[in-house]
C-alpha positions in Angstrom: 157.9 -140.1 -14.3 155.1 -138.4 -15.9 152.9 -140.8 -15.6 153.7 -140.6 -12.1 152.2 -137.5 -11.4 149.5 -137.9 -12.8 148.3 -140.5 -10.7 149.7 -138.2 -7.7 147.6 -135.8 -8.9 144.7 -138.2 -9.6 145.3 -139.1 -5.7 145.6 -135.4 -4.4 142.0 -133.9 -6.0 140.4 -137.2 -4.6 141.5 -136.5 -1.2 140.9 -132.9 -1.6 137.6 -133.2 -2.7 136.9 -136.6 0.3 138.0 -133.1 2.4 135.5 -130.9 1.4 132.7 -133.7 1.0 133.9 -134.4 5.1 133.8 -130.4 6.0 130.4 -129.8 5.0 129.1 -131.8 7.4 131.7 -132.2 10.4 133.2 -128.4 9.8 130.9 -125.7 8.3 128.2 -124.1 10.5 125.0 -123.5 9.9 124.0 -121.4 7.1 122.7 -118.6 8.4 119.0 -118.4 6.8 119.0 -121.4 5.5 120.0 -123.9 8.3 121.5 -127.3 7.8 120.1 -127.1 3.8 122.5 -124.5 3.2 125.4 -127.1 3.2 124.4 -128.2 -0.3 125.5 -124.9 -1.4 129.0 -125.9 -1.0 128.9 -128.4 -3.7 125.8 -126.5 -6.0 127.6 -123.5 -6.5 131.0 -124.6 -7.2 130.3 -127.1 -10.0 128.4 -124.8 -11.4 131.3 -122.2 -11.6 133.2 -124.8 -13.1 130.1 -126.0 -15.9 130.3 -121.9 -16.8 134.5 -121.7 -16.7 134.3 -125.7 -18.9 132.4 -124.0 -21.5 134.8 -121.2 -22.0 137.8 -123.3 -22.2 135.2 -125.5 -25.1 134.9 -122.1 -27.0 138.4 -121.4 -26.6 140.1 -124.6 -28.5 137.0 -124.5 -30.8 138.5 -121.3 -32.0 141.7 -122.4 -32.3 141.0 -125.2 -34.0 139.2 -122.9 -36.7 142.4 -120.6 -36.8 145.0 -123.5 -36.8 143.5 -127.1 -37.6 144.8 -128.5 -34.9 142.9 -132.1 -34.2 144.0 -132.2 -31.0 142.4 -128.9 -30.2 139.0 -130.2 -31.1 139.8 -133.1 -28.7 140.1 -130.9 -26.0 136.7 -129.2 -26.7 135.4 -132.5 -26.8 136.5 -132.6 -23.3 135.7 -129.2 -22.6 132.4 -129.3 -23.5 131.1 -133.0 -21.8 132.9 -132.3 -18.7 130.7 -128.7 -18.9 127.7 -131.1 -19.3 128.7 -133.3 -16.5 129.0 -130.2 -14.1 125.7 -128.8 -15.8 124.4 -131.3 -14.5 125.3 -131.5 -11.1 124.6 -128.4 -10.3 121.4 -129.0 -11.5 120.9 -132.1 -9.4 122.0 -130.1 -6.2 119.9 -127.8 -7.0 117.0 -129.4 -7.1 117.9 -131.6 -3.8 118.3 -128.0 -2.1 114.9 -127.0 -3.4 113.3 -130.7 -2.5 114.5 -129.6 1.8 113.8 -126.4 1.8 110.3 -126.1 -0.9 109.2 -129.3 -1.0 109.6 -129.4 -4.7 112.5 -130.6 -6.8 110.8 -128.4 -10.0 109.0 -126.1 -10.9 109.8 -124.6 -14.0 111.8 -121.6 -12.1 113.6 -119.0 -14.4 117.2 -120.6 -13.2 115.8 -124.1 -13.8 114.6 -123.2 -16.7 117.8 -121.9 -18.2 119.9 -124.7 -16.9 117.2 -126.8 -18.8 117.9 -125.2 -21.9 122.0 -125.1 -21.5 121.7 -128.6 -21.5 119.6 -128.9 -24.1 122.0 -126.5 -26.5 125.3 -129.0 -25.3 122.8 -131.7 -26.2 122.4 -131.1 -29.5 126.3 -130.7 -29.4 126.9 -134.0 -28.8 124.2 -135.2 -31.4 125.5 -132.9 -33.9 128.6 -135.0 -33.6 127.2 -137.9 -33.9 125.3 -137.5 -36.7 128.4 -136.1 -38.9 130.8 -139.1 -40.2 133.5 -137.1 -42.0 135.8 -136.0 -39.1 136.8 -132.5 -41.2 133.1 -131.3 -41.3 132.0 -132.8 -38.1 135.3 -130.6 -36.4 134.2 -128.0 -37.9 130.8 -127.6 -37.6 131.2 -128.9 -33.7 133.9 -125.9 -33.5 131.4 -123.1 -35.2 128.7 -124.6 -32.9 130.7 -124.3 -29.8 131.5 -121.2 -30.7 127.7 -120.0 -31.3 126.6 -121.9 -27.7 128.9 -120.1 -25.7 127.5 -116.9 -26.9 124.2 -118.2 -24.4 126.1 -119.4 -21.6 125.9 -115.9 -19.5 122.9 -115.2 -20.8 121.2 -118.2 -19.1 123.2 -118.4 -16.3 123.7 -114.9 -15.8 120.7 -112.5 -17.3 117.8 -114.6 -17.8 117.6 -116.1 -14.1 116.8 -112.2 -13.1 114.7 -111.5 -15.7 111.4 -112.2 -13.3 111.4 -112.5 -9.4 112.9 -117.1 -9.1 111.0 -118.4 -6.1 113.2 -121.0 -5.6 116.6 -119.4 -5.5 117.9 -116.9 -2.1 117.8 -114.0 -2.8 118.1 -110.4 -1.3 118.0 -111.4 2.2 120.8 -112.8 2.2 123.2 -110.0 1.4 123.9 -107.2 3.8 121.9 -103.8 3.1 119.7 -105.6 -0.1 115.6 -105.1 0.5 112.8 -107.6 -0.4 110.0 -106.9 -1.7 108.2 -109.2 0.7 105.0 -110.7 0.9 101.8 -109.3 0.8 99.0 -111.3 3.0 95.7 -111.6 4.0 94.8 -112.1 7.6 94.0 -116.2 7.5 95.7 -116.1 4.8 98.8 -118.5 4.1 102.3 -117.1 2.4 105.9 -117.5 0.9 108.8 -115.5 2.5 111.8 -117.2 1.7 112.0 -120.4 2.4 109.7 -119.7 5.5 106.2 -121.2 5.3 104.2 -118.2 7.1 100.4 -117.5 8.0 99.3 -114.0 9.1 96.9 -114.9 11.9 95.0 -111.2 13.3 96.3 -107.8 13.3 95.6 -106.5 16.2 95.6 -102.5 16.6 96.8 -100.4 19.7 96.4 -96.8 19.8 99.0 -95.9 16.8 100.0 -99.5 16.9 99.4 -102.0 15.2 100.9 -105.6 15.9 100.6 -108.9 13.7 100.5 -112.5 14.8 102.5 -114.8 12.3 102.7 -118.4 12.6 106.3 -119.6 10.8 106.9 -122.5 9.7 110.8 -123.3 7.8 112.9 -126.3 7.7 113.8 -128.1 11.2 111.2 -126.6 13.0 108.8 -129.6 13.9 106.6 -126.8 15.3 104.9 -123.9 14.2 106.7 -120.5 15.6 104.5 -117.5 16.3 105.8 -113.9 16.0 104.4 -110.5 16.5 106.4 -107.9 14.5 104.2 -104.4 14.9 104.1 -101.0 12.7 103.2 -97.8 13.9 100.6 -96.8 11.5 101.5 -92.6 12.1 104.6 -92.2 10.9 105.2 -95.1 9.5 107.6 -96.7 11.6 108.7 -100.4 12.0 108.5 -101.5 15.8 109.4 -105.1 16.8 111.5 -106.8 14.4 111.5 -110.8 16.4 113.9 -112.6 15.4 113.2 -116.5 13.5 114.1 -119.4 15.8 117.8 -119.5 15.5 118.4 -116.8 13.1 119.7 -113.6 12.7 116.7 -112.3 10.4 113.9 -110.5 11.2 110.5 -110.6 10.3 109.1 -107.3 10.0 105.9 -105.5 9.6 106.4 -102.9 6.3 103.1 -102.0 5.5 99.5 -102.0 6.7 95.9 -102.2 5.4 93.2 -102.3 8.2 90.8 -101.7 5.9 91.5 -105.1 3.9 92.7 -106.5 6.8 96.1 -107.5 5.0 99.8 -106.1 5.7 103.1 -106.6 4.1 105.3 -108.9 5.8 109.3 -109.1 5.0 112.5 -110.6 5.8 115.7 -108.0 7.8 119.1 -109.0 7.1 121.7 -108.2 9.3 123.6 -110.2 6.4 124.7 -113.4 7.0 128.1 -113.5 7.6 128.4 -116.9 5.3 132.0 -115.9 4.4 133.3 -114.1 7.6 133.5 -117.3 8.9 136.7 -118.3 8.5 136.1 -122.5 8.6 133.5 -122.1 5.9 134.8 -119.3 4.0 138.0 -122.0 3.5 135.9 -124.9 2.7 134.1 -122.7 0.0 137.7 -122.0 -1.3 138.8 -125.4 -1.0 135.3 -126.5 -2.9 135.9 -124.2 -5.8 139.7 -125.1 -5.9 138.9 -129.1 -5.8 136.3 -128.9 -8.2 138.2 -126.5 -10.5 141.1 -128.9 -10.4 139.4 -132.2 -11.4 137.6 -129.9 -14.3 141.1 -129.4 -15.8 142.6 -133.5 -14.8 138.7 -134.7 -16.9 139.5 -132.6 -19.3 143.9 -133.5 -19.8 142.4 -137.7 -19.1 139.3 -138.0 -21.6 141.5 -135.0 -24.5 144.1 -137.7 -24.7 141.5 -140.7 -24.6 139.9 -139.2 -27.7 143.4 -138.7 -29.1 144.3 -141.7 -28.9 140.9 -143.1 -30.4 141.4 -141.4 -33.4 144.8 -142.3 -33.9 143.6 -145.5 -33.4 141.1 -145.1 -36.0 143.4 -143.6 -38.4 145.9 -146.9 -38.0 142.7 -149.1 -38.7 141.7 -147.4 -42.1 145.3 -147.3 -43.3 145.7 -151.5 -42.7 142.0 -151.6 -43.7 
């Protein structure tokens, strides 16, 4: 009975994940501000979430092992750490793919990428520690202690370190209503990046109190550059014309002007993505989180069971030897 339930759970999880993958391409509308490239968020965010959950579960069972001394707790701690490592790799790979599609580069050691790399090294060291110690009891004890200390770094590396400095490869302020962006200070004839868009300030034209910027914008999915002309009243410091980015609700605004040096600060003004306001997107996103979470717990159970069987066989062979 238990075996049939396990088989049914495995089948259900497989169908569920497959359904999420299909929905990513056939059900979801384009992610406002990111176009089709944003669909990978449905995989990227849940795998990152599950990696944190897995490392937390590993720390929990490590603590239980130190308290109770049960080998089953060590099996679950190891299985959770392995699953967390795998999901962290998946989050890293999907993030790198997104980065290549949107910014044309897989990796540039921005704060988030650097912190996730350090996290992978920390847990890779855990596996190295386990393989380097022959005595089972000592291996379990040291691994449990290491796992507890390793998890202390997870909140810092995942949530704190990436926000210490401005990230260049991650969507930020423009994707939440009411938030503000620093924008980009750029000179006439110069190129810059504003979010995932390459911009060129072609000219600044003054007509009375109004300055109009001529800006060339290119972004993923556009075959040609688009010319936008935001304007700004230099007397009362008022933003005037706010042209939309092509096909999006975001506006390009002229925020500051320095006519003497022919420079301007261009920025994004966002009404909010409305990502989760769309019921199809919200349901798919929640389904992805649920599906990957269920997949983790199934992997945890299977891997811990296999580790238990492996340990039982090793003891049996030792007894006969």
